[in-house]
C-alpha positions in Angstrom: 0.0 0.0 0.0 1.4 3.4 -1.0 2.0 6.0 1.9 -0.1 9.1 2.1 1.2 12.5 1.1 1.5 13.7 4.8 3.6 10.6 5.8 5.8 11.1 2.7 6.4 14.7 3.6 7.2 13.8 7.2 9.7 11.1 6.0 11.4 13.6 3.8 11.7 16.1 6.6 13.2 13.5 8.9 15.7 12.6 6.2 16.9 16.2 5.9 20.1 17.2 8.0 19.7 19.6 10.9 22.6 21.7 9.7 22.7 23.2 6.2 24.7 21.5 3.5 28.5 22.2 3.7 28.4 24.4 0.7 26.2 26.9 2.6 28.2 26.9 5.8 30.8 29.5 4.8 28.0 32.0 3.9 26.3 31.3 7.2 29.6 32.0 9.2 30.1 35.3 7.2 26.5 36.4 8.0 27.2 35.8 11.7 30.4 37.8 11.6 28.7 40.7 9.8 25.9 40.7 12.5 28.5 40.9 15.3 30.2 43.7 13.5 27.0 45.7 13.3 26.4 44.9 17.0 29.9 46.3 17.9 29.3 49.4 15.8 26.1 50.0 17.7 28.0 50.5 21.0 28.4 54.2 22.1 31.6 56.1 21.4 33.6 57.0 24.5 32.8 60.7 25.5 35.4 63.4 25.8 35.7 65.7 28.9 34.1 69.1 28.6 37.4 70.9 29.0 38.9 68.9 26.2 35.9 69.7 24.1 36.3 73.5 24.8 40.0 73.3 24.0 39.3 71.6 20.7 36.7 74.2 19.9 39.1 77.1 20.8 41.9 75.5 18.9 44.3 75.9 21.8 47.4 73.6 21.8 47.9 74.2 25.6 44.9 72.0 26.4 46.8 69.0 25.1 49.6 69.5 27.6 47.6 70.6 30.6 47.9 67.9 33.2 44.5 68.7 34.6 42.8 68.2 31.3 44.8 65.0 30.6 43.7 63.6 33.9 40.1 64.5 33.2 40.3 62.7 29.8 41.8 59.6 31.3 39.2 59.5 34.0 36.4 59.9 31.5 37.8 57.0 29.2 38.2 54.7 32.2 34.6 55.4 33.2 33.5 54.4 29.7 35.5 51.2 29.9 34.0 50.4 33.4 30.5 51.1 32.1 30.7 49.0 28.9 33.2 46.4 30.1 30.7 43.5 29.9 29.5 44.5 26.5 33.1 44.6 25.1 33.9 41.2 26.5 30.7 39.8 25.1 31.6 41.1 21.7 35.1 39.7 21.9 33.8 36.4 23.0 31.2 36.4 20.3 33.8 37.2 17.6 36.0 34.3 18.9 33.1 32.0 19.0 32.1 32.9 15.4 35.7 32.4 14.3 35.8 29.0 16.0 32.5 28.1 14.5 33.7 29.2 11.1 36.8 27.0 11.5 34.6 24.1 12.7 32.2 24.6 9.8 35.0 24.6 7.2 36.6 21.5 8.9 33.3 19.7 9.1 32.6 20.6 5.4 35.9 19.2 4.3 35.4 16.1 6.5 31.9 15.6 5.0 33.2 16.1 1.5 36.0 13.7 2.1 33.6 11.1 3.5 31.2 11.5 0.5 34.2 11.3 -1.8 35.3 8.1 0.0 31.8 6.6 -0.3 31.6 7.5 -3.9 35.0 6.0 -4.5 34.0 2.8 -2.7 30.8 2.7 -4.8 32.8 3.2 -8.0 35.3 0.5 -6.9 32.4 -1.9 -6.0 30.7 -1.1 -9.4 34.0 -1.8 -11.2 34.5 -5.0 -9.4 30.9 -6.1 -10.1 31.4 -5.1 -13.8 34.6 -7.1 -13.9 32.9 -10.1 -12.4 30.1 -9.9 -14.8 32.5 -9.5 -17.7 34.4 -12.6 -16.6 31.1 -14.5 -16.3 30.2 -13.3 -19.8 33.6 -14.4 -21.1 33.3 -17.8 -19.4 29.8 -18.2 -21.0 31.2 -17.1 -24.3 34.1 -19.6 -24.1 31.6 -22.3 -23.2 29.4 -21.3 -26.1 32.5 -21.3 -28.4 33.5 -24.7 -27.3 29.9 -26.0 -27.9 29.8 -24.3 -31.3 33.2 -25.8 -32.2 32.1 -29.3 -31.1 28.9 -28.9 -33.1 30.9 -27.8 -36.1 33.3 -30.7 -35.8 30.3 -33.1 -35.5 28.8 -31.5 -38.5 32.0 -31.8 -40.5 32.4 -35.4 -39.5 28.8 -36.1 -40.4 29.3 -34.3 -43.7 32.4 -36.4 -44.5 30.6 -39.6 -43.5 27.6 -38.7 -45.7 30.0 -37.8 -48.5 31.8 -41.1 -48.3 28.5 -43.0 -48.0 27.2 -41.1 -51.1 30.5 -41.7 -52.9 30.3 -45.4 -52.0 26.8 -45.6 -53.4 27.5 -43.4 -56.4 31.0 -44.8 -57.1 32.2 -45.7 -60.5 32.6 -49.4 -61.5 34.7 -50.4 -64.5 34.1 -53.8 -66.1 35.7 -55.6 -69.0 33.4 -56.9 -71.7 33.6 -58.6 -75.1 37.2 -59.7 -75.1 38.3 -61.2 -78.4 41.2 -61.7 -80.8 41.1 -60.1 -84.2 41.5 -62.4 -87.2 45.0 -63.9 -87.3 46.8 -63.1 -90.5 50.3 -64.6 -91.1 52.9 -61.8 -90.9 50.6 -59.5 -88.9 50.8 -58.8 -85.2 48.3 -60.5 -82.9 45.7 -57.9 -81.9 43.2 -58.0 -79.0 40.1 -56.0 -78.6 37.7 -55.5 -75.6 35.5 -52.8 -74.0 35.9 -51.0 -70.7 32.4 -50.0 -69.4 31.6 -47.8 -66.4 28.5 -49.4 -64.9 28.7 -47.2 -61.8 27.0 -43.8 -61.0 29.9 -41.4 -61.1 33.0 -40.4 -63.1 36.1 -42.6 -63.1 39.4 -40.9 -63.4 42.1 -43.2 -64.8 45.4 -43.1 -63.1 47.3 -46.1 -64.5 46.8 -49.4 -66.3 48.7 -52.4 -67.6 48.0 -55.2 -70.2 49.7 -58.5 -70.8 49.3 -61.1 -73.6 50.6 -64.7 -73.5 50.3 -67.3 -76.2 51.2 -70.9 -75.4 51.8 -74.0 -77.6 53.5 -72.2 -80.4 55.6 -74.7 -82.5 58.8 -73.4 -83.8 61.3 -75.8 -85.2 61.1 -79.0 -83.4 59.8 -77.6 -80.1 56.9 -75.8 -78.5 57.3 -72.5 -76.7 55.3 -69.6 -75.2 55.3 -66.1 -76.5 54.4 -63.0 -74.3 54.0 -59.3 -74.5 53.4 -56.5 -72.0 52.1 -53.0 -72.6 49.4 -50.5 -71.6 45.9 -49.8 -72.8 44.9 -46.8 -74.8 42.4 -45.4 -72.4 41.0 -41.8 -72.0 41.7 -39.8 -68.9 38.2 -40.2 -67.6 35.3 -42.5 -68.2 31.8 -41.2 -67.5 29.0 -43.2 -65.9 27.4 -45.4 -68.5 30.2 -44.8 -71.0 31.8 -47.7 -72.9 35.3 -47.4 -74.3 36.6 -49.7 -77.1 40.2 -50.8 -76.6 42.2 -52.3 -79.5 45.9 -53.2 -78.9 48.4 -54.7 -81.2 50.9 -56.9 -79.4 54.6 -57.3 -80.4 53.9 -60.9 -81.3 53.8 -61.7 -85.1 51.5 -64.5 -86.1 53.2 -67.2 -88.3 52.0 -70.5 -89.7 52.4 -72.4 -86.4 51.2 -75.6 -88.1 53.7 -78.2 -89.2 53.1 -81.4 -91.2 52.9 -84.4 -89.0 52.3 -82.3 -85.8 48.8 -81.2 -86.4 47.3 -77.7 -86.4 48.0 -75.2 -83.7 45.0 -74.9 -81.4 43.7 -71.5 -80.2 41.7 -73.0 -77.4 43.3 -72.4 -74.0 46.5 -71.1 -75.5 45.8 -67.3 -75.5 45.7 -65.5 -72.1 44.9 -61.8 -71.6 45.7 -60.2 -68.1 44.9 -56.6 -67.3 44.6 -54.1 -64.4 43.0 -50.6 -64.4 43.6 -48.2 -61.5 41.2 -45.2 -61.1 39.8 -42.7 -58.6 36.3 -41.9 -57.7 34.9 -38.4 -56.9 36.1 -38.6 -53.3 39.6 -39.4 -54.4 39.4 -43.0 -53.3 41.6 -45.3 -55.4 39.9 -48.3 -56.9 41.0 -51.1 -59.2 39.5 -53.5 -61.7 41.4 -56.6 -62.6 40.7 -59.3 -65.2 42.2 -62.6 -66.5 40.7 -64.1 -69.6 41.5 -67.3 -71.5 40.6 -68.2 -75.1 38.1 -70.8 -76.2 38.0 -72.5 -79.6 36.2 -69.4 -80.8 38.6 -66.4 -81.1 35.6 -64.1 -80.5 34.9 -65.6 -77.1 37.1 -65.6 -73.9 36.2 -66.9 -70.5 37.4 -66.2 -67.0 40.4 -68.1 -65.8 40.4 -71.0 -63.3 38.4 -71.6 -60.2 36.9 -69.2 -57.7 40.2 -68.6 -55.9 42.1 -67.7 -59.0 39.1 -65.6 -60.2 39.1 -63.7 -56.8 42.8 -62.9 -57.3 42.5 -61.7 -60.9 38.9 -60.9 -61.5 37.8 -58.2 -59.1 36.4 -54.7 -58.5 37.4 -52.7 -55.4 
């Protein structure tokens, strides 16, 4: 409940100091001193003897040296002192009291000002300490917030990388070898092989390296049988897009001759031509992947099959 106006006025009056503020005290002391000065001026002037007054009126210099006139003047002045002795002492005491009061007022004013200055300084120091404490708390909160933000950012980056690798794994390129065959053998010409490299994946494949080897067994030369081999690289583009099929035709360094001799039977192509290859490439995330193949000829030069059992196939026929 709010207080009434009369109670509020009473509270303000009780809060007021009994003495005026220190900045008004010097003026108060000066007013007291002026009042005492007027009081002293109001005292009567000591009277002169009648003889002295007559001498002064006549302008006679003898009056000043007349012992009788001098004694009369002294008696008259002493009578004045005796008459107004108490008033003079009262004025002197009042002047001393006013001077002491003025000194007290000035000292009290300085003391009050110093006290207020000390209180203000303490308040400023307390406020500065509180502000420093709040600033430290704000800095601590900001540091905690920064740590939380950094952790969240790290988690977001990790999640992004994980999603990227997951996407790259799902959208990765896959190179496969199809339609391996040997071009028609012509005596005096090099043995040439042909096949297709197809990207059956969902992203671009960047070729980094490759190798290709050809081996022909059961070749009769003279009275014996030997194997011929060749090693080289495929003529592949730098990149193979998803769904793209690249035709590869390579001539080996092996020249086909009439490997048939009378009495020894014809040279058989089945099982005697082997093609081994390896393609190394990168996906969009920079992961290195490989496709290997090992094919062996049938009795049809246009048809090659994978080599051996599953173990051999796992070693030479793979995609990673």
